[in-house]
C-alpha positions in Angstrom: -8.4 -6.2 6.2 -11.0 -7.3 3.6 -9.4 -6.7 0.5 -9.5 -9.0 -2.7 -6.2 -9.6 -4.3 -4.8 -11.8 -7.0 -2.4 -14.4 -6.1 0.4 -12.4 -7.5 -0.5 -9.4 -5.7 -0.8 -11.3 -2.4 2.8 -12.6 -2.8 4.1 -9.3 -3.8 2.4 -7.4 -0.8 2.9 -10.0 1.9 6.5 -11.2 1.3 7.3 -14.4 3.6 4.1 -14.2 5.5 1.2 -16.4 6.3 -2.1 -15.2 4.7 -5.7 -16.2 5.6 -7.9 -15.9 2.5 -11.7 -16.1 2.7 -13.7 -17.2 -0.2 -10.6 -18.1 -2.6 -11.2 -18.2 -6.2 -9.3 -21.5 -7.5 -8.6 -22.9 -10.7 -9.4 -26.7 -11.9 -6.3 -27.8 -10.0 -7.4 -26.0 -6.8 -4.7 -23.5 -7.1 -5.6 -19.9 -5.7 -6.3 -17.3 -8.2 -7.6 -14.4 -6.1 -9.4 -14.1 -2.8 -10.3 -11.7 0.2 -7.4 -11.1 2.7 -8.8 -11.5 6.2 -5.5 -11.7 8.2 -1.8 -12.0 7.7 1.4 -12.5 9.7 4.9 -13.5 9.7 3.7 -15.8 12.7 1.8 -18.8 11.3 0.3 -19.5 14.7 -1.3 -16.1 14.9 -3.0 -16.8 11.5 -4.3 -20.1 12.5 -5.6 -18.7 15.8 -7.5 -16.2 13.8 -8.8 -18.6 11.5 -10.1 -20.6 14.6 -11.7 -17.6 16.0 -13.5 -16.3 13.0 -14.4 -19.7 11.6 -14.6 -18.9 8.1 -16.9 -21.2 5.9 -14.7 -21.2 2.8 -11.0 -20.3 3.4 -7.3 -21.0 2.7 -4.1 -20.2 4.5 -0.9 -19.8 2.3 2.7 -19.1 2.9 4.1 -16.6 0.4 7.8 -17.6 1.2 10.2 -20.4 0.6 10.0 -23.3 2.6 13.2 -24.7 3.9 14.2 -28.0 2.3 13.9 -29.9 5.5 10.1 -28.9 6.0 7.2 -31.4 4.8 4.0 -30.3 3.9 1.0 -32.5 4.9 -2.4 -31.8 3.6 
């Protein structure tokens, strides 16, 4: 895909999808401001497989949807 988008553009274009972003630009709180979209899918495992396959040096994976209340996020 290799297209750079702002965070709001990513959320608009890839609704409720997992998105692999390379070379993300972040603010002081490490929130993503924009980045190059390398892969996206509704299937989380597919995005993680792609990340392992490519081994990008600097990347982030985000989910653009609403996580259910019973889901815990571990960093």
